[in-house]
C-alpha positions in Angstrom: 0.1 0.0 -0.1 1.3 3.6 -0.9 0.1 6.9 0.3 -0.3 8.9 -2.9 -1.4 12.3 -1.8 -3.0 14.1 0.9 -5.3 16.9 -0.6 -8.3 19.1 0.5 -11.3 17.0 0.9 -14.2 16.9 -1.5 -16.3 15.2 1.3 -18.7 17.5 3.2 -17.6 18.2 6.6 -14.0 17.0 6.4 -10.7 18.8 5.8 -8.5 16.3 3.9 -8.6 13.4 1.5 -5.8 10.8 1.8 -5.6 8.8 -1.7 -3.9 5.5 -1.2 -3.1 2.7 -3.9 -1.8 -0.8 -4.1 -2.8 -4.4 -4.2 -4.5 -3.5 -7.6 -6.9 -1.0 -6.0 -7.2 2.7 -5.3 -9.3 4.4 -2.5 -9.4 7.6 -0.6 -10.0 8.0 3.1 -11.6 11.5 4.3 -10.5 12.6 7.7 -10.4 15.9 9.9 -13.6 17.5 11.0 -13.9 21.1 9.5 -15.7 22.3 12.6 -12.6 22.0 14.8 -9.0 23.3 15.1 -6.3 20.5 14.9 -2.5 20.9 16.0 -1.5 21.8 12.5 -3.6 24.9 12.7 -1.7 26.3 15.9 1.6 27.7 16.8 2.6 24.7 19.0 2.4 26.8 22.2 1.9 25.3 25.6 -2.0 25.3 25.4 -1.9 23.6 21.8 0.5 20.9 23.3 -1.8 20.3 26.0 -4.9 20.1 23.5 -2.8 17.7 21.5 -2.2 15.6 24.4 -5.8 15.4 25.4 -6.7 14.5 21.7 -4.1 11.7 21.6 -5.6 10.6 24.9 -9.0 10.4 23.8 -8.5 8.8 20.4 -5.8 6.3 21.2 -8.5 3.7 20.7 -8.4 4.5 17.2 -5.2 2.6 16.9 -6.8 -0.7 18.0 -8.0 -1.3 14.5 -4.5 -1.7 13.2 -5.4 -0.3 9.9 -3.1 2.8 9.2 -5.4 3.9 6.3 -8.5 4.7 8.5 -9.6 8.3 9.5 -8.5 7.8 13.1 -4.9 6.9 12.3 -4.8 9.7 9.8 -6.1 12.2 12.3 -3.9 11.3 15.0 -0.7 10.9 13.0 -1.0 13.8 10.5 -3.3 16.5 12.2 -2.2 15.8 15.8 1.2 14.6 15.1 4.4 15.6 16.8 4.8 18.8 14.6 2.6 21.7 13.8 3.7 21.0 10.2 1.2 18.9 8.2 3.9 18.2 5.6 6.3 17.0 8.4 3.7 14.8 9.9 2.8 13.1 6.5 6.5 12.4 6.0 6.7 10.7 9.5 3.6 9.1 8.9 4.8 7.6 5.6 8.0 6.5 7.3 6.3 4.8 10.3 4.0 2.8 8.1 6.1 2.1 5.0 3.9 3.9 2.8 
């Protein structure tokens, strides 16, 4: 499986679409609620880091699926990753999951 691109979402209420391909198929996963600010939209100050830790604690259960192409993984790793840079978080996501 390969992450091809992450682009603005065409799905109502979602921020981003992640496009994947591999195993003879292509698909997209929409993620990120447009009604909420995520870590990549902050300056990374102390309050933002606290918000990130709270989000991660609430959504850690999303990783139990074991499927890194699901919206829960994508939000947790890309929108609430270690960096306020979405591009850096995508790079780390690809590296971690061999996409």
